FIDOKOL-663343 format. One line per field, with one value per residue: y, x, z of N, C-alpha, C in turn; residue number from 0. Coordinates in Angstrom, 2 decimals. Atoms other than C-alpha are relative to their C-alpha. Layout:
nY: [Y, ...]
nX: [X, ...]
nZ: [Z, ...]
caY: [Y, ...]
caX: [X, ...]
caZ: [Z, ...]
cY: [Y, ...]
cX: [X, ...]
cZ: [Z, ...]
num: [NUM, ...]
% end
This chain:
nY: [-1.17, -1.26, -1.08, -1.22, -1.21, -0.98, -1.44, -0.07, -0.24, 1.02, 0.90, -0.51, -0.10, 1.32, 0.94, 1.27, 0.79, 0.36, 1.17, 1.05, 0.43, 0.55, 1.25, 0.92, 0.52, -1.04, -1.04, -1.46, -1.04, -1.27, -0.88, -1.38, -0.54, 1.23, 0.69, 1.09, -0.28, 1.20, 1.29, 0.61, 1.49, 0.84, 0.41, 1.39, 0.61, 0.61, 1.46, 0.79, 0.48, 1.22, -0.08, 0.97, -0.42, 0.61, 0.87, -0.76, 0.28, -0.91, 0.77, -0.07, -1.11, -1.23, -0.82, -0.12, -1.67, -0.09, -0.25, -1.58, -0.78, -0.33, -1.05, -1.37, -0.33, -0.74, -1.30, -1.34, -0.56, 1.02]
nX: [0.92, -0.80, 0.77, -0.25, 0.42, 0.46, 0.72, 1.42, 0.19, -0.27, 0.98, 1.20, -0.03, -0.39, 0.88, 0.12, -1.19, -0.23, 1.01, -0.57, -1.03, 0.33, 0.73, -1.13, -0.67, -0.74, 0.58, -0.34, 0.01, 0.20, -0.46, 0.22, -1.34, -0.86, 0.95, 0.77, 1.55, 0.86, -0.58, 0.89, -0.36, 1.11, 1.17, 0.05, 1.32, 0.55, -0.13, 1.12, 0.77, 0.86, 1.41, 0.45, 1.29, 0.16, 1.21, 1.09, 1.43, 0.99, 0.94, 1.43, 0.60, -0.67, 0.93, 1.15, 0.19, -0.66, 0.94, 0.31, -0.95, -1.20, 0.41, 0.13, -1.40, -0.56, 0.69, -0.65, 0.51, 0.47]
nZ: [0.03, 0.02, -0.55, 0.69, -0.68, 0.89, -0.49, 0.26, 1.38, 0.96, -0.08, 0.77, 1.39, 0.18, -0.92, 0.65, -0.09, -1.39, -0.45, 0.53, -0.90, -1.14, 0.27, 0.14, -1.25, -0.61, -1.12, 0.47, -1.10, 0.58, -0.97, 0.24, -0.29, -0.62, -1.03, 0.39, -0.24, 0.23, 0.58, 1.02, -0.18, 0.68, -0.95, -0.15, 0.28, -1.08, -0.17, 0.19, -1.25, 0.20, -0.27, -1.05, -0.49, -1.40, -0.10, -0.92, 0.47, -0.56, -0.86, 0.53, -0.76, 0.42, 0.60, -0.98, -0.69, -1.36, -1.05, -0.20, -0.93, 1.03, 0.96, -0.88, -0.40, 1.23, 0.29, -0.33, -1.33, -0.93]
caY: [0.05, 3.36, 6.47, 9.71, 13.31, 15.88, 19.57, 20.27, 21.89, 19.00, 16.64, 18.70, 18.73, 14.94, 13.31, 10.56, 9.44, 9.56, 7.42, 4.89, 4.88, 4.24, 1.45, -0.17, -0.28, 3.05, 5.77, 9.45, 12.20, 15.53, 18.43, 22.07, 23.67, 21.39, 20.30, 16.96, 17.46, 14.16, 10.58, 9.09, 5.18, 2.43, 1.42, -2.07, -4.26, -5.10, -8.41, -11.07, -11.81, -15.03, -14.74, -16.30, -16.68, -17.18, -20.11, -18.24, -18.96, -16.45, -17.37, -17.97, -15.30, -12.67, -11.19, -11.46, -8.12, -6.68, -6.69, -3.43, -2.63, -2.85, -0.67, 2.03, 2.10, 3.30, 6.14, 9.64, 11.04, 7.68]
caX: [-0.06, 1.27, 0.39, 0.34, 0.02, -1.80, -3.05, -6.79, -6.63, -4.87, -7.47, -10.32, -8.88, -7.52, -10.52, -11.08, -7.51, -7.06, -10.29, -8.71, -5.62, -7.33, -9.47, -5.97, -5.12, -3.44, -4.12, -4.19, -3.78, -5.31, -3.70, -4.60, -1.15, 1.22, -1.70, -3.30, -7.27, -8.58, -7.67, -9.09, -9.21, -11.31, -14.63, -14.74, -17.37, -20.04, -19.69, -22.06, -24.82, -26.80, -30.52, -31.94, -35.43, -36.43, -38.86, -41.97, -45.65, -48.31, -50.75, -54.38, -55.53, -53.43, -56.53, -58.93, -60.42, -58.40, -59.91, -61.59, -58.91, -56.15, -58.33, -58.89, -54.99, -54.52, -57.15, -55.87, -56.11, -56.77]
caZ: [0.01, -0.94, 0.75, -1.25, 0.15, -2.07, -1.67, -1.71, -5.17, -6.77, -5.30, -6.63, -9.98, -9.99, -7.94, -10.38, -10.64, -6.92, -6.43, -8.94, -6.93, -3.82, -5.40, -6.19, -2.58, -2.12, 0.59, -0.22, 2.43, 1.42, 3.05, 3.44, 3.18, 5.25, 7.54, 6.85, 6.48, 5.19, 4.28, 1.28, 1.70, -0.17, 1.37, 2.71, 1.19, 3.55, 5.28, 4.18, 6.65, 7.11, 6.89, 9.96, 11.36, 15.00, 15.79, 17.03, 16.72, 17.29, 20.01, 18.92, 21.50, 19.68, 17.76, 20.77, 22.25, 25.08, 28.53, 29.63, 32.20, 29.27, 26.89, 29.85, 30.51, 26.83, 26.93, 27.25, 30.63, 32.29]
cY: [1.18, 1.21, 1.40, 1.25, 1.21, 1.36, -0.05, 0.16, -0.96, -1.17, 0.32, -0.31, -1.60, -1.18, -1.43, -0.97, -0.48, -1.15, -1.37, -0.48, -0.64, -1.37, -1.06, -0.31, 1.29, 0.72, 1.52, 1.02, 1.31, 0.97, 1.58, 0.80, -1.20, -0.78, -1.05, 0.32, -1.29, -1.08, -0.63, -1.57, -0.72, -0.42, -1.62, -0.54, -0.44, -1.44, -0.72, -0.59, -1.19, 0.49, -1.02, 0.43, -0.66, -0.78, 0.83, -0.30, 1.06, -0.57, 0.27, 1.11, 1.36, 1.02, 0.21, 1.43, 0.04, 0.25, 1.24, 0.69, 0.32, 1.16, 1.29, 0.57, 0.78, 1.25, 1.25, 0.52, -1.11, -0.22]
cX: [1.01, -0.71, 0.71, -0.46, -0.22, -0.65, -1.54, -0.34, 0.32, -1.02, -1.20, 0.22, 0.40, -0.92, -0.10, 1.21, 0.38, -1.07, 0.49, 1.29, -0.32, -0.78, 1.19, 0.53, 0.88, -0.78, 0.41, -0.47, -0.26, 0.29, -0.53, 1.43, 0.76, -0.88, -0.98, -1.57, -0.72, 0.82, -0.92, 0.40, -1.12, -0.97, -0.01, -1.34, -0.80, 0.07, -1.44, -0.75, -0.88, -1.33, -0.40, -1.37, -0.02, -1.39, -0.97, -1.41, -0.81, -1.12, -1.46, -0.70, 0.47, -1.17, -1.16, 0.00, 0.75, -0.88, -0.14, 1.08, 1.34, -0.50, -0.04, 1.42, 0.37, -0.74, 0.73, -0.61, -0.48, 0.99]
cZ: [-0.08, 0.48, -0.75, 0.78, -1.22, 0.60, -0.50, -1.60, -1.04, 0.26, -0.54, -1.46, -0.70, 0.65, -0.66, -0.06, 1.30, 0.51, -0.67, 0.64, 1.18, -0.18, -0.25, 1.14, 0.65, 1.06, -0.46, 1.07, -0.58, 1.05, -0.43, 0.40, 0.42, 0.92, -0.60, 0.27, -0.17, -0.42, -0.90, -0.16, -0.71, 1.06, -0.02, -0.43, 1.08, 0.29, -0.35, 1.29, -0.33, 0.36, 0.90, 0.53, 1.44, 0.09, 0.81, -0.64, 0.75, 0.68, -0.63, 0.59, -0.55, -0.58, 0.96, 0.46, 1.37, 1.01, 0.31, 0.76, -0.91, -0.89, 0.88, 0.20, -1.31, -0.22, 0.62, 1.29, 1.13, 1.05]
num: [0, 1, 2, 3, 4, 5, 6, 7, 8, 9, 10, 11, 12, 13, 14, 15, 16, 17, 18, 19, 20, 21, 22, 23, 24, 25, 26, 27, 28, 29, 30, 31, 32, 33, 34, 35, 36, 37, 38, 39, 40, 41, 42, 43, 44, 45, 46, 47, 48, 49, 50, 51, 52, 53, 54, 55, 56, 57, 58, 59, 60, 61, 62, 63, 64, 65, 66, 67, 68, 69, 70, 71, 72, 73, 74, 75, 76, 77]
% end
């Protein structure tokens, strides 16, 4: 991996070339004057995730009406 240091104006003018360099594995430090301001590095591809499901069954009472005390607890000002 090669690290390059460029000034902001150069980075603005040659952004496509700098991105291509970064995609090849290089790193670019963008500086304002002599002070480093940003680092241009390649984005890591997202890790593969395994799709999984949790064993769960919805109880038959799920759609039953709620008891009156539960309904009244949800009322505004109750």
